[in-house]
Structures are given as C-alpha cells and as structure tokens.
PDB file of N, CA, C and O in Angstrom, chain B, residues numbered from 101:
ATOM      1  N   MET B 101     113.923  85.237 151.470  1.00  0.00           N
ATOM      2  CA  MET B 101     112.866  85.895 150.757  1.00  0.00           C
ATOM      3  C   MET B 101     112.597  85.190 149.141  1.00  0.00           C
ATOM      4  O   MET B 101     113.383  85.052 148.204  1.00  0.00           O
ATOM      5  N   ILE B 102     111.396  84.889 149.257  1.00  0.00           N
ATOM      6  CA  ILE B 102     110.614  84.387 147.554  1.00  0.00           C
ATOM      7  C   ILE B 102     111.256  85.451 146.290  1.00  0.00           C
ATOM      8  O   ILE B 102     111.128  86.675 146.270  1.00  0.00           O
ATOM      9  N   ARG B 103     111.891  84.693 145.384  1.00  0.00           N
ATOM     10  CA  ARG B 103     112.257  85.860 144.129  1.00  0.00           C
ATOM     11  C   ARG B 103     111.726  85.107 143.007  1.00  0.00           C
ATOM     12  O   ARG B 103     111.779  83.893 143.199  1.00  0.00           O
ATOM     13  N   ALA B 104     111.076  85.568 141.552  1.00  0.00           N
ATOM     14  CA  ALA B 104     110.238  84.994 140.763  1.00  0.00           C
ATOM     15  C   ALA B 104     110.831  86.304 139.678  1.00  0.00           C
ATOM     16  O   ALA B 104     111.769  87.097 139.767  1.00  0.00           O
ATOM     17  N   ALA B 105     109.959  86.104 138.835  1.00  0.00           N
ATOM     18  CA  ALA B 105     110.619  86.520 137.884  1.00  0.00           C
ATOM     19  C   ALA B 105     109.867  86.675 136.092  1.00  0.00           C
ATOM     20  O   ALA B 105     109.733  85.551 135.609  1.00  0.00           O
ATOM     21  N   VAL B 106     109.386  87.850 135.099  1.00  0.00           N
ATOM     22  CA  VAL B 106     109.505  87.360 133.885  1.00  0.00           C
ATOM     23  C   VAL B 106     110.806  87.894 133.568  1.00  0.00           C
ATOM     24  O   VAL B 106     111.570  88.663 134.151  1.00  0.00           O
ATOM     25  N   ILE B 107     110.847  87.136 132.250  1.00  0.00           N
ATOM     26  CA  ILE B 107     112.196  87.209 131.971  1.00  0.00           C
ATOM     27  C   ILE B 107     111.797  86.938 130.159  1.00  0.00           C
ATOM     28  O   ILE B 107     111.183  85.982 129.686  1.00  0.00           O
ATOM     29  N   GLY B 108     112.477  88.320 129.307  1.00  0.00           N
ATOM     30  CA  GLY B 108     112.043  88.008 128.149  1.00  0.00           C
ATOM     31  C   GLY B 108     112.610  89.635 127.367  1.00  0.00           C
ATOM     32  O   GLY B 108     113.330  90.282 128.127  1.00  0.00           O
ATOM     33  N   SER B 109     112.430  90.088 126.415  1.00  0.00           N
ATOM     34  CA  SER B 109     113.761  91.215 126.165  1.00  0.00           C
ATOM     35  C   SER B 109     112.987  91.350 124.909  1.00  0.00           C
ATOM     36  O   SER B 109     112.772  90.421 124.130  1.00  0.00           O
ATOM     37  N   PRO B 110     112.396  93.144 124.701  1.00  0.00           N
ATOM     38  CA  PRO B 110     112.181  94.033 126.084  1.00  0.00           C
ATOM     39  C   PRO B 110     111.608  93.800 127.505  1.00  0.00           C
ATOM     40  O   PRO B 110     112.078  92.671 127.647  1.00  0.00           O
ATOM     41  N   VAL B 111     111.033  93.997 128.502  1.00  0.00           N
ATOM     42  CA  VAL B 111     110.337  93.948 129.520  1.00  0.00           C
ATOM     43  C   VAL B 111     110.120  95.203 130.409  1.00  0.00           C
ATOM     44  O   VAL B 111     109.491  95.324 131.460  1.00  0.00           O
ATOM     45  N   VAL B 112     110.849  96.130 129.652  1.00  0.00           N
ATOM     46  CA  VAL B 112     110.527  97.441 130.818  1.00  0.00           C
ATOM     47  C   VAL B 112     109.056  97.640 130.958  1.00  0.00           C
ATOM     48  O   VAL B 112     108.546  97.867 132.056  1.00  0.00           O
ATOM     49  N   GLN B 113     108.022  97.512 129.286  1.00  0.00           N
ATOM     50  CA  GLN B 113     106.909  97.644 129.671  1.00  0.00           C
ATOM     51  C   GLN B 113     106.095  96.682 130.989  1.00  0.00           C
ATOM     52  O   GLN B 113     105.153  96.825 131.769  1.00  0.00           O
ATOM     53  N   SER B 114     106.983  95.800 130.694  1.00  0.00           N
ATOM     54  CA  SER B 114     105.508  94.526 131.586  1.00  0.00           C
ATOM     55  C   SER B 114     105.037  95.165 132.466  1.00  0.00           C
ATOM     56  O   SER B 114     105.596  96.226 132.743  1.00  0.00           O
ATOM     57  N   LEU B 115     103.545  94.655 133.409  1.00  0.00           N
ATOM     58  CA  LEU B 115     103.277  94.968 134.218  1.00  0.00           C
ATOM     59  C   LEU B 115     103.317  94.521 135.299  1.00  0.00           C
ATOM     60  O   LEU B 115     103.078  94.964 136.422  1.00  0.00           O
ATOM     61  N   SER B 116     103.883  92.899 134.601  1.00  0.00           N
ATOM     62  CA  SER B 116     104.018  91.754 135.783  1.00  0.00           C
ATOM     63  C   SER B 116     104.692  92.260 137.259  1.00  0.00           C
ATOM     64  O   SER B 116     104.029  92.509 138.267  1.00  0.00           O
ATOM     65  N   PRO B 117     106.006  92.343 137.156  1.00  0.00           N
ATOM     66  CA  PRO B 117     106.183  93.334 138.732  1.00  0.00           C
ATOM     67  C   PRO B 117     105.558  93.832 139.475  1.00  0.00           C
ATOM     68  O   PRO B 117     105.561  93.247 140.558  1.00  0.00           O
ATOM     69  N   ALA B 118     104.736  95.045 139.413  1.00  0.00           N
ATOM     70  CA  ALA B 118     104.231  95.580 140.073  1.00  0.00           C
ATOM     71  C   ALA B 118     102.700  95.161 140.936  1.00  0.00           C
ATOM     72  O   ALA B 118     102.225  95.609 141.979  1.00  0.00           O
ATOM     73  N   MET B 119     102.261  94.210 140.070  1.00  0.00           N
ATOM     74  CA  MET B 119     100.959  93.655 139.957  1.00  0.00           C
ATOM     75  C   MET B 119     101.491  92.546 140.494  1.00  0.00           C
ATOM     76  O   MET B 119     100.546  91.917 140.973  1.00  0.00           O
ATOM     77  N   HIS B 120     102.592  91.913 140.689  1.00  0.00           N
ATOM     78  CA  HIS B 120     103.295  90.825 141.498  1.00  0.00           C
ATOM     79  C   HIS B 120     103.451  91.191 143.128  1.00  0.00           C
ATOM     80  O   HIS B 120     103.150  90.494 144.097  1.00  0.00           O
ATOM     81  N   ASN B 121     104.042  92.570 143.079  1.00  0.00           N
ATOM     82  CA  ASN B 121     104.616  92.458 144.033  1.00  0.00           C
ATOM     83  C   ASN B 121     103.181  93.900 145.058  1.00  0.00           C
ATOM     84  O   ASN B 121     102.997  94.256 146.222  1.00  0.00           O
ATOM     85  N   ALA B 122     102.741  94.129 144.089  1.00  0.00           N
ATOM     86  CA  ALA B 122     101.823  94.641 144.908  1.00  0.00           C
ATOM     87  C   ALA B 122     100.652  93.449 146.263  1.00  0.00           C
ATOM     88  O   ALA B 122     100.089  93.644 147.340  1.00  0.00           O
ATOM     89  N   VAL B 123     100.841  92.252 145.273  1.00  0.00           N
ATOM     90  CA  VAL B 123      99.803  91.564 145.445  1.00  0.00           C
ATOM     91  C   VAL B 123     100.691  90.784 147.617  1.00  0.00           C
ATOM     92  O   VAL B 123     100.344  90.773 148.798  1.00  0.00           O
ATOM     93  N   PHE B 124     102.455  90.108 146.311  1.00  0.00           N
ATOM     94  CA  PHE B 124     102.737  90.188 147.618  1.00  0.00           C
ATOM     95  C   PHE B 124     103.391  91.484 148.840  1.00  0.00           C
ATOM     96  O   PHE B 124     104.238  91.194 149.685  1.00  0.00           O
ATOM     97  N   ALA B 125     102.976  92.457 148.736  1.00  0.00           N
ATOM     98  CA  ALA B 125     102.938  93.664 149.893  1.00  0.00           C
ATOM     99  C   ALA B 125     101.414  93.171 150.802  1.00  0.00           C
ATOM    100  O   ALA B 125     101.324  92.906 152.001  1.00  0.00           O
ATOM    101  N   GLN B 126     100.592  93.170 150.005  1.00  0.00           N
ATOM    102  CA  GLN B 126      98.967  93.080 150.452  1.00  0.00           C
ATOM    103  C   GLN B 126      98.938  91.978 151.744  1.00  0.00           C
ATOM    104  O   GLN B 126      98.548  92.120 152.903  1.00  0.00           O
ATOM    105  N   LEU B 127      99.688  90.493 150.831  1.00  0.00           N
ATOM    106  CA  LEU B 127      99.480  89.258 151.217  1.00  0.00           C
ATOM    107  C   LEU B 127     100.440  89.318 152.769  1.00  0.00           C
ATOM    108  O   LEU B 127     100.266  88.549 153.714  1.00  0.00           O
ATOM    109  N   GLY B 128     101.557  90.544 152.704  1.00  0.00           N
ATOM    110  CA  GLY B 128     102.553  90.288 153.609  1.00  0.00           C
ATOM    111  C   GLY B 128     104.065  89.431 154.120  1.00  0.00           C
ATOM    112  O   GLY B 128     104.748  89.099 155.089  1.00  0.00           O
ATOM    113  N   MET B 129     103.899  89.384 152.146  1.00  0.00           N
ATOM    114  CA  MET B 129     104.966  87.765 152.068  1.00  0.00           C
ATOM    115  C   MET B 129     106.333  88.838 151.699  1.00  0.00           C
ATOM    116  O   MET B 129     106.411  90.016 151.351  1.00  0.00           O
ATOM    117  N   ASP B 130     107.306  87.776 151.969  1.00  0.00           N
ATOM    118  CA  ASP B 130     108.668  88.520 151.834  1.00  0.00           C
ATOM    119  C   ASP B 130     109.048  87.982 150.930  1.00  0.00           C
ATOM    120  O   ASP B 130     109.734  86.977 151.119  1.00  0.00           O
ATOM    121  N   ALA B 131     108.713  88.500 149.327  1.00  0.00           N
ATOM    122  CA  ALA B 131     109.236  88.404 148.380  1.00  0.00           C
ATOM    123  C   ALA B 131     109.353  89.026 147.342  1.00  0.00           C
ATOM    124  O   ALA B 131     108.883  90.149 147.525  1.00  0.00           O
ATOM    125  N   HIS B 132     109.851  88.869 146.009  1.00  0.00           N
ATOM    126  CA  HIS B 132     110.253  90.130 145.064  1.00  0.00           C
ATOM    127  C   HIS B 132     109.864  90.169 143.485  1.00  0.00           C
ATOM    128  O   HIS B 132     111.013  90.508 143.203  1.00  0.00           O
ATOM    129  N   TYR B 133     109.330  90.123 142.416  1.00  0.00           N
ATOM    130  CA  TYR B 133     109.339  89.963 141.474  1.00  0.00           C
ATOM    131  C   TYR B 133     109.595  91.230 140.587  1.00  0.00           C
ATOM    132  O   TYR B 133     109.181  92.385 140.484  1.00  0.00           O
ATOM    133  N   GLY B 134     110.704  90.199 139.871  1.00  0.00           N
ATOM    134  CA  GLY B 134     111.077  91.727 139.193  1.00  0.00           C
ATOM    135  C   GLY B 134     111.261  91.341 137.512  1.00  0.00           C
ATOM    136  O   GLY B 134     110.241  90.794 137.091  1.00  0.00           O
ATOM    137  N   ALA B 135     111.944  91.446 136.846  1.00  0.00           N
ATOM    138  CA  ALA B 135     112.112  92.484 135.386  1.00  0.00           C
ATOM    139  C   ALA B 135     113.216  91.502 134.928  1.00  0.00           C
ATOM    140  O   ALA B 135     114.204  91.736 135.624  1.00  0.00           O
ATOM    141  N   LEU B 136     113.440  90.615 134.152  1.00  0.00           N
ATOM    142  CA  LEU B 136     114.784  90.903 133.485  1.00  0.00           C
ATOM    143  C   LEU B 136     114.810  90.455 132.191  1.00  0.00           C
ATOM    144  O   LEU B 136     114.331  89.455 131.657  1.00  0.00           O
ATOM    145  N   ASP B 137     115.527  91.476 131.741  1.00  0.00           N
ATOM    146  CA  ASP B 137     115.433  91.794 130.202  1.00  0.00           C
ATOM    147  C   ASP B 137     117.133  91.394 129.681  1.00  0.00           C
ATOM    148  O   ASP B 137     118.143  92.096 129.705  1.00  0.00           O
ATOM    149  N   VAL B 138     116.876  89.642 129.116  1.00  0.00           N
ATOM    150  CA  VAL B 138     117.754  89.065 128.515  1.00  0.00           C
ATOM    151  C   VAL B 138     117.737  88.727 127.171  1.00  0.00           C
ATOM    152  O   VAL B 138     116.710  88.122 126.861  1.00  0.00           O
ATOM    153  N   SER B 139     118.818  88.979 125.929  1.00  0.00           N
ATOM    154  CA  SER B 139     119.464  89.590 124.981  1.00  0.00           C
ATOM    155  C   SER B 139     118.977  87.947 124.571  1.00  0.00           C
ATOM    156  O   SER B 139     119.688  87.106 125.120  1.00  0.00           O
ATOM    157  N   PRO B 140     118.139  87.522 123.901  1.00  0.00           N
ATOM    158  CA  PRO B 140     118.138  86.225 122.680  1.00  0.00           C
ATOM    159  C   PRO B 140     119.568  85.357 122.781  1.00  0.00           C
ATOM    160  O   PRO B 140     119.265  84.179 122.974  1.00  0.00           O
ATOM    161  N   THR B 141     120.929  85.518 122.722  1.00  0.00           N
ATOM    162  CA  THR B 141     122.043  85.042 122.776  1.00  0.00           C
ATOM    163  C   THR B 141     122.329  84.585 123.819  1.00  0.00           C
ATOM    164  O   THR B 141     123.064  83.605 123.938  1.00  0.00           O
ATOM    165  N   ASP B 142     121.470  85.603 125.377  1.00  0.00           N
ATOM    166  CA  ASP B 142     122.205  84.526 126.360  1.00  0.00           C
ATOM    167  C   ASP B 142     121.236  84.309 127.019  1.00  0.00           C
ATOM    168  O   ASP B 142     121.153  84.350 128.247  1.00  0.00           O
ATOM    169  N   PHE B 143     120.092  83.960 125.942  1.00  0.00           N
ATOM    170  CA  PHE B 143     119.333  83.168 126.801  1.00  0.00           C
ATOM    171  C   PHE B 143     119.285  82.172 127.655  1.00  0.00           C
ATOM    172  O   PHE B 143     118.540  82.319 128.623  1.00  0.00           O
ATOM    173  N   SER B 144     119.980  81.038 127.537  1.00  0.00           N
ATOM    174  CA  SER B 144     120.768  80.145 127.769  1.00  0.00           C
ATOM    175  C   SER B 144     120.842  79.248 128.597  1.00  0.00           C
ATOM    176  O   SER B 144     120.402  78.180 129.022  1.00  0.00           O
ATOM    177  N   ALA B 145     122.447  81.056 128.787  1.00  0.00           N
ATOM    178  CA  ALA B 145     123.051  80.865 129.795  1.00  0.00           C
ATOM    179  C   ALA B 145     122.727  81.166 131.447  1.00  0.00           C
ATOM    180  O   ALA B 145     123.022  80.676 132.537  1.00  0.00           O
ATOM    181  N   THR B 146     121.801  82.472 130.821  1.00  0.00           N
ATOM    182  CA  THR B 146     120.451  82.856 131.715  1.00  0.00           C
ATOM    183  C   THR B 146     119.693  81.691 132.964  1.00  0.00           C
ATOM    184  O   THR B 146     119.453  81.609 134.168  1.00  0.00           O
ATOM    185  N   ILE B 147     119.533  80.827 131.495  1.00  0.00           N
ATOM    186  CA  ILE B 147     118.263  80.378 132.370  1.00  0.00           C
ATOM    187  C   ILE B 147     119.253  78.617 133.189  1.00  0.00           C
ATOM    188  O   ILE B 147     118.837  77.640 133.812  1.00  0.00           O
ATOM    189  N   ASP B 148     120.869  79.138 132.615  1.00  0.00           N
ATOM    190  CA  ASP B 148     121.132  78.070 133.394  1.00  0.00           C
ATOM    191  C   ASP B 148     121.649  78.396 134.815  1.00  0.00           C
ATOM    192  O   ASP B 148     121.588  77.713 135.837  1.00  0.00           O
ATOM    193  N   ARG B 149     122.352  80.043 134.533  1.00  0.00           N
ATOM    194  CA  ARG B 149     122.469  80.546 136.462  1.00  0.00           C
ATOM    195  C   ARG B 149     121.307  80.154 137.138  1.00  0.00           C
ATOM    196  O   ARG B 149     121.338  79.359 138.077  1.00  0.00           O
ATOM    197  N   LEU B 150     119.888  80.870 136.543  1.00  0.00           N
ATOM    198  CA  LEU B 150     118.625  81.020 137.479  1.00  0.00           C
ATOM    199  C   LEU B 150     118.460  79.606 137.777  1.00  0.00           C
ATOM    200  O   LEU B 150     117.558  79.464 138.603  1.00  0.00           O
ATOM    201  N   ARG B 151     118.968  78.549 137.433  1.00  0.00           N
ATOM    202  CA  ARG B 151     118.272  76.737 138.016  1.00  0.00           C
ATOM    203  C   ARG B 151     119.157  77.209 138.975  1.00  0.00           C
ATOM    204  O   ARG B 151     119.154  76.591 140.040  1.00  0.00           O
ATOM    205  N   ARG B 152     119.792  77.999 138.881  1.00  0.00           N
ATOM    206  CA  ARG B 152     121.371  77.543 140.620  1.00  0.00           C
ATOM    207  C   ARG B 152     121.117  78.299 141.667  1.00  0.00           C
ATOM    208  O   ARG B 152     121.697  78.090 142.733  1.00  0.00           O
ATOM    209  N   SER B 153     119.914  79.614 141.470  1.00  0.00           N
ATOM    210  CA  SER B 153     119.714  80.511 141.867  1.00  0.00           C
ATOM    211  C   SER B 153     118.944  80.332 143.321  1.00  0.00           C
ATOM    212  O   SER B 153     118.946  79.374 144.093  1.00  0.00           O
ATOM    213  N   GLU B 154     118.251  81.682 143.407  1.00  0.00           N
ATOM    214  CA  GLU B 154     117.359  80.972 144.496  1.00  0.00           C
ATOM    215  C   GLU B 154     116.427  81.715 143.670  1.00  0.00           C
ATOM    216  O   GLU B 154     115.695  82.170 144.549  1.00  0.00           O
ATOM    217  N   TYR B 155     116.025  82.085 142.726  1.00  0.00           N
ATOM    218  CA  TYR B 155     114.396  81.897 142.161  1.00  0.00           C
ATOM    219  C   TYR B 155     113.394  81.111 141.822  1.00  0.00           C
ATOM    220  O   TYR B 155     113.678  80.433 140.835  1.00  0.00           O
ATOM    221  N   VAL B 156     112.679  80.986 142.106  1.00  0.00           N
ATOM    222  CA  VAL B 156     111.653  79.765 142.398  1.00  0.00           C
ATOM    223  C   VAL B 156     110.522  79.901 141.793  1.00  0.00           C
ATOM    224  O   VAL B 156     109.497  79.519 142.359  1.00  0.00           O
ATOM    225  N   GLY B 157     110.464  80.657 140.108  1.00  0.00           N
ATOM    226  CA  GLY B 157     109.910  80.871 139.450  1.00  0.00           C
ATOM    227  C   GLY B 157     109.734  82.012 138.374  1.00  0.00           C
ATOM    228  O   GLY B 157     109.695  83.204 138.679  1.00  0.00           O
ATOM    229  N   LEU B 158     109.606  81.409 136.760  1.00  0.00           N
ATOM    230  CA  LEU B 158     110.406  82.279 135.517  1.00  0.00           C
ATOM    231  C   LEU B 158     108.683  82.674 135.153  1.00  0.00           C
ATOM    232  O   LEU B 158     107.875  81.834 135.550  1.00  0.00           O
ATOM    233  N   SER B 159     108.192  83.744 134.519  1.00  0.00           N
ATOM    234  CA  SER B 159     107.712  84.000 133.535  1.00  0.00           C
ATOM    235  C   SER B 159     108.359  84.607 132.377  1.00  0.00           C
ATOM    236  O   SER B 159     109.084  85.601 132.359  1.00  0.00           O
ATOM    237  N   ILE B 160     107.882  83.646 131.141  1.00  0.00           N
ATOM    238  CA  ILE B 160     108.969  83.812 130.136  1.00  0.00           C
ATOM    239  C   ILE B 160     107.543  84.272 129.429  1.00  0.00           C
ATOM    240  O   ILE B 160     106.380  83.945 129.666  1.00  0.00           O
ATOM    241  N   THR B 161     108.215  85.297 128.321  1.00  0.00           N
ATOM    242  CA  THR B 161     107.190  86.050 127.280  1.00  0.00           C
ATOM    243  C   THR B 161     108.603  86.763 126.025  1.00  0.00           C
ATOM    244  O   THR B 161     109.761  87.025 126.351  1.00  0.00           O
ATOM    245  N   MET B 162     108.061  86.899 124.794  1.00  0.00           N
ATOM    246  CA  MET B 162     108.761  86.866 123.787  1.00  0.00           C
ATOM    247  C   MET B 162     110.237  87.994 123.900  1.00  0.00           C
ATOM    248  O   MET B 162     110.391  89.114 124.388  1.00  0.00           O
ATOM    249  N   PRO B 163     110.925  87.267 123.360  1.00  0.00           N
ATOM    250  CA  PRO B 163     111.529  86.166 121.761  1.00  0.00           C
ATOM    251  C   PRO B 163     111.302  84.992 122.767  1.00  0.00           C
ATOM    252  O   PRO B 163     110.699  84.118 122.143  1.00  0.00           O
ATOM    253  N   HIS B 164     111.536  84.574 124.123  1.00  0.00           N
ATOM    254  CA  HIS B 164     112.451  83.685 124.352  1.00  0.00           C
ATOM    255  C   HIS B 164     111.042  82.151 124.484  1.00  0.00           C
ATOM    256  O   HIS B 164     111.486  81.008 124.602  1.00  0.00           O
ATOM    257  N   LYS B 165     109.410  82.378 124.441  1.00  0.00           N
ATOM    258  CA  LYS B 165     109.156  81.336 124.208  1.00  0.00           C
ATOM    259  C   LYS B 165     109.490  80.000 123.849  1.00  0.00           C
ATOM    260  O   LYS B 165     109.818  79.056 124.567  1.00  0.00           O
ATOM    261  N   ASP B 166     109.337  80.090 122.495  1.00  0.00           N
ATOM    262  CA  ASP B 166     110.378  78.281 121.459  1.00  0.00           C
ATOM    263  C   ASP B 166     110.785  78.263 122.638  1.00  0.00           C
ATOM    264  O   ASP B 166     110.021  77.906 123.535  1.00  0.00           O
ATOM    265  N   ALA B 167     112.479  78.760 122.980  1.00  0.00           N
ATOM    266  CA  ALA B 167     113.837  78.634 123.708  1.00  0.00           C
ATOM    267  C   ALA B 167     113.493  77.907 124.994  1.00  0.00           C
ATOM    268  O   ALA B 167     114.161  76.924 125.315  1.00  0.00           O
ATOM    269  N   ALA B 168     112.569  78.300 125.690  1.00  0.00           N
ATOM    270  CA  ALA B 168     112.295  77.767 127.261  1.00  0.00           C
ATOM    271  C   ALA B 168     111.416  76.884 126.620  1.00  0.00           C
ATOM    272  O   ALA B 168     110.740  76.430 127.544  1.00  0.00           O
ATOM    273  N   PHE B 169     111.108  76.476 125.777  1.00  0.00           N
ATOM    274  CA  PHE B 169     110.004  75.126 125.897  1.00  0.00           C
ATOM    275  C   PHE B 169     111.038  74.117 125.335  1.00  0.00           C
ATOM    276  O   PHE B 169     110.860  72.906 125.472  1.00  0.00           O
ATOM    277  N   ARG B 170     111.946  74.545 124.802  1.00  0.00           N
ATOM    278  CA  ARG B 170     113.306  73.500 124.184  1.00  0.00           C
ATOM    279  C   ARG B 170     113.981  73.231 126.022  1.00  0.00           C
ATOM    280  O   ARG B 170     114.068  72.012 126.174  1.00  0.00           O
ATOM    281  N   ALA B 171     114.264  73.694 126.831  1.00  0.00           N
ATOM    282  CA  ALA B 171     115.157  73.409 128.128  1.00  0.00           C
ATOM    283  C   ALA B 171     114.442  73.917 128.904  1.00  0.00           C
ATOM    284  O   ALA B 171     114.656  74.999 129.450  1.00  0.00           O
ATOM    285  N   CYS B 172     113.118  72.935 129.127  1.00  0.00           N
ATOM    286  CA  CYS B 172     111.908  72.172 129.708  1.00  0.00           C
ATOM    287  C   CYS B 172     113.173  71.022 129.804  1.00  0.00           C
ATOM    288  O   CYS B 172     113.998  70.702 128.947  1.00  0.00           O
ATOM    289  N   ASP B 173     112.948  70.455 131.432  1.00  0.00           N
ATOM    290  CA  ASP B 173     113.582  69.008 131.464  1.00  0.00           C
ATOM    291  C   ASP B 173     112.336  68.306 131.963  1.00  0.00           C
ATOM    292  O   ASP B 173     112.331  67.110 132.253  1.00  0.00           O
ATOM    293  N   GLU B 174     111.570  68.881 132.025  1.00  0.00           N
ATOM    294  CA  GLU B 174     109.725  68.531 132.835  1.00  0.00           C
ATOM    295  C   GLU B 174     108.955  68.720 132.278  1.00  0.00           C
ATOM    296  O   GLU B 174     107.819  68.529 132.711  1.00  0.00           O
TER     297      GLU B 174
END
C-alpha cells in the first residue's frame, strides 16, 4: 500500500485526505492519504521516524513549513 499524509497542527480541518483518497479510489490504487497532527515540539522526531517508514510523501502545513524546509536534505 502507498502511504502519504498531510502533517500539521491542527489538521483536523484539512480536506486533503478526503480529496486524495477519493482520487486513489477512483483510480483503483492501493493507497491511503492520512492526516498527522504533530505538535511543533514533536516535529523533528516525527520526521525522523517517517523517513524510516513506509510513507512515500508528506504535504506540510502550518506551523511546520519553516521546520520542514530546515529538515530537507535535498
């Protein structure tokens, strides 16, 4: 299964999971797009954990955009 998510705090209001999962279903893809609510103090550790996980991509929203930029290695 392909896994991706939006990461932010809060993310409960995000429409991204519903939109992405609808497209995945329409295309018959074995994929899931979730929402990960991560506090700013947990952001770095969460990114480190997700780099070693099955996730293939993340969309970053507030308040993590600057921290995500600093965490990029490419």
